[in-house]
N, C-alpha and C positions, 0 to 999 in steps of 0.2 A: 856633616858631610853626606852627600847623597847615598853613598854605599852603606853607611851606618844607619841612615833612616830606613832604608829598605830592609836591612837585617832586623831592626827593631820591630818593624811592622810584621815581618815574617814570624818573629818569635811570639809576638802578641797573638797572631792568628793561630799559631800552633797551640799556645796555651788555652785559647778559647775553645779550639776544637777538642783538646784533651779534656777540658772541663765539661763540655757538652757530652762527650763520649762516656766519661765517668758517671755523669748524672743519669744518662740513659741506662747504663749498666746497673747502677744502684737501684733505680726505679724498677727495672725489669726483675732484679733479684728480689726486691720486696714483694712485687706482685706474685712471683713464683712461689715464694715462701708462704705468702698469705693463702694462695690457692691450695697448696699442699696441706697447710694446717686446717683449712676448711674441710678438705676431703677427709683428713684423718679424724676430725672431730665431728663428723656428721652423726654417727651413732651416739657419741657422747652428748651432743646437743639434745637428742631425743631423751636421753637419760636425765638431763637437767629439767625437763618439763614434766616428768612423771616421778612417782615415788615408789620404790621397791622393785625387785627383780621381776615379779609377776606382771606388774603394770608395764614394765619395759618390754618384756617378751611379747605381750599382747599387742602393744602399740607397734612394735617392729613388724609383727606378722600382718597387722592391718595395712601398714604402709606398703607391703609387698602384694596385697590383694588376696591374702589368706584369711581364713577364719581365725577366731580367737584360739582355737585348738590347733591351729597350724595346718588345717586341711584345705584342699582346693576343691573347686566345683567339679563334681563327678557326673554331671548331667550331659546334655547335648552340647553345652558350651565349654566342655573340658579343654578343648584346644585353645580357646580364647583365654581361659584362666591360666593355662600353661604359658602362653605367650606373654601375658601381663607379668607373671612371676619372673619369667626369664629376662624380661626387659630391664628389671630393676628400677623402673621409674616409680616415684612415690605415688601410690594409688589413692585417689580421692574421687569417689563415684560422682558426686555432684559436679565437681570441677570438670571431670572428664566428659560427662554428658553435656555440659555447657560447651566445651571445646568441640565436641562432635557436632552439636547443633550449629555452632558458628561455622564450622568447616562445610557442613552440608548447605547452609544458606549461601556462603560465598561461592561454592561450586555451582549451585542452581542459578544464581544471578549471573555468574560469569558465563555459563553455557548458554543461557537465554540471550544475553547481550551479544555474544560473539556469533551465535548461529541465527539470531533473530527468530527463533522458534521456541515458544514457551514449553512445548512438549519435551524438548531436549533438556529443559531445566531439571526434569526428573533424573535423567542420566547424570547430569552434573552433580545433583544432590547425592546420588549413590556413590559417585566417585569421590566427592569431597567428604562426605560423612561416613563412608564405609572403607573404601580402598585406601584413602590417604592416611587415616589413623592406623590401619593395619600395617601400612608401609613404614610408618614411624616406629611402631612397636617392633617390627621385624628388624629394622636398622639398629634400634637400641639393643635388642637381644643379641644380634650378631656382634656388635661392638663390645658388649659386655662379655660375651663368650670369648672373644679374642683376648681381652684383658685378663680374664680368669686363667686362660691357658698360659699366658706369659708370666703371671704373678705366682701361680701355684708352686713351681719349684722353689722359689724364694721363701714362700711360706713354709714349705716342708723343711727347708734348711734351718729356718728359725726354730721349728719344733724339735728337730734333731739336736741342735745345739742346746736347747733348753733341757731336753731329756738327759743329755750327756752331762749337763751341769747339776743334775740331781733333782730337777723340778718335776712335780707330778704332771700327768698328761693334761688335765683341765687347765693348769696354770700355763702350760706351753701353748695350748690352743688360745687362751685368753691373751697371751703375749702377742700373737699374730694379729688379733683383733685390735690391739692398742697401737702396734707399731707400723702396720702396713695400711696403705691407702685403699680406697674403694676400687674395685668391688670386693676384692678378696678379704679386706679388713672387716667390712660389714658382715660378710658371710661367716667368717670364723668368730666374729664377735657375737653374732646371734647364736652360734653353736655353743660358745662359752656361757652365754646367758641361760640357754636351755639346760645346760649341765648344772649350773647353779640353781636353776628352778626345780631340779629333781630328775631330769632325764639322764639316761646313761650315755656314755660316750658313743656307743654304737647307734643309739636312737638319734642323737643330735647330729652325727655325721651323716646318717642316712637322710635326715630331713634336709640337711644342707645340699646333698646331692640332688634331691628332688627339686629344690629351689633353683639350683644352678643349671641343671639339665646340660651338663658338659661331660664328655667322655672321660677326661682326665680326672675330674672330681669324682666320677663314678668309680674309677680305678682306686682313688684314695679311699673312698668309702668301703670298697671291697677289701682293701688291705687291712683297714681297721677292723672290719667285721671278721675277717679270717683270724687276725691275732686275738680278738676277744674270745672266739670260740675254741681255738686250738692252742692258744698260747704261743710263745716264741719271743724273739727279740724284736720289739717294735721299732727300736732305733735303726737296726739293720734293714728292716723291711721298708721303712720310710726313706732311707738313703737310696735303696734300690728303686723305690717308687719315684723319687725325685729325678734320678738319672733316666728312668723310662719316660717320664713326662718331658724332660728336656729333649730326648731323642725324637719323640713324636712331634714336638714343636718344630725342631729343625727340619724334619721330614715335611711338615706342612709348608714351611717356608720354601723348601726346594720345589715342592709341587706347585706352589703359587708362582714361583719364578719360571718353572717350565711351562706353565699354562698361560703366562702373561701374553704371549703372542696370540693365542686363541681368543683370550678375552678382549684384547685390543681389536682384533679382526671383527669380533661380534659387535662391539660398540660402533665401529666404523660402518659396517654393513647395515646395521640397524638405523643409524643416524642419516646415512646418505640419502635414502629415498625421501625422508621428511625434509631434509635440507633442500634437496632439489625441488620438491613440491613447493616449499616456502619461497624459494627464489623465483620460480615460475609465476606464482601468484602475485609476488611483488612487482616483477618486471612486466608481466603481461597478464593482467587480471582476467582478460577475456579468453585466455587459452583454454581454461577449464570452465570458466563462467558461462560460456555459451552452450556447453554440452553437459553441464553437471546434472541437469534434470533428465537426461536420457537414461533409460533403464540399463542399457548395456554398460554405460560408463559407471553407474553405481555398482553393478555386479562385478565389473572389472576391478574397481578400487577395493571392494570388499574382499575379492579373491586375493588381491595383492597383499592386503592387510593380514589375511589368514596365513599366507605363505611366509610372510615376515615373522609372524608369531610362531609358526611351526619351525622355521629355521632357527629362531632364538632358543626354542626348547631343545632342539637337537644339539646346538652348539653348547648349551649349558650342560647337557648330559655328558658331552665329550670332555669338558674342562672341570666338571665338578667331581673332584676326587677327595674322598674322606678317609680318615684313619679311625 
């Protein structure tokens, strides 16, 4: 009957849709588990390639841009060394120099082609080979710092539970390195490896704070340093530390929500002149093309660019609230 045929087709379509949905969910779950497992085992993969704790510690330090002794560059490029360490990106000097050279070449060729002025290719090379890599490092460092602040209370809870179960402090620190994902897992794992290598708990935690360059991690290091020197209940101190870090994280989120309107206004006001200029160039190329060589026009555009830059600095100071 026609009614039964329609119902049968409908049932078949529903079954096909359900099968596709289940397949997509299963594939998404497998990819999520594989990604988490890869993150968790990043430090372990390094351990599989080397033999012994000493070799593991040295290799992990080199991948963070540190020397074999765990020291950073103390010369004029200290700021760049700090940025590389804070970014958490695997450091390979030859590969990084190759990437910088490629970015500089792309910036130079792009600027020369777009402006039809070979001299401006030098400016493009500076932007591509200098500013662009620094921007990538700043972005990676900021993203890593946000993840550290979010994961640290969970790591402290794991340490507290482990200490309450009767485990020693190095075992509790190593548990965080095995059970939590990057970046906090790698940082605590490196601290546990340094303790096994012969460093004290205070030294390993202090080095972790220097690597992370995060105020919450500095607070954790200060707590451990205080307990090591004066004694006391470490479990209670870490519980208080975890609550403090959570409260600071909540306050950061509140500040971010309160300043969202200012940040949106800054992006709109910054993008509007460039969007308008781009539309004018596309719609009427001769609008600026006939007068672009005039000195007054060049000075005027340079002045407008300076005021846009100054306005962005002021708005950033207004919405950049730190704890």
